[in-house]
Phi, psi and omega in degrees: 000322185303318184295320172304315185294325190280333188294316172299333182288317183295323177292324176293317177299320182295324177300315183298314176297315182299327183275319187282333181306313177298327171302308184300308181309307184300319175297314178305312182288326169299320182289331177290310184304317181293316176305309182297331172287320184282314184284000000 
């Protein structure tokens, strides 16, 4: 029963990571552009 309960949580975290990963990459690239522009 515990395995069945844990699976939905893992699916939700996977979806969250899938959504957040592109945002993190975009923010990282933006910060790099800003640093290269100012420095």
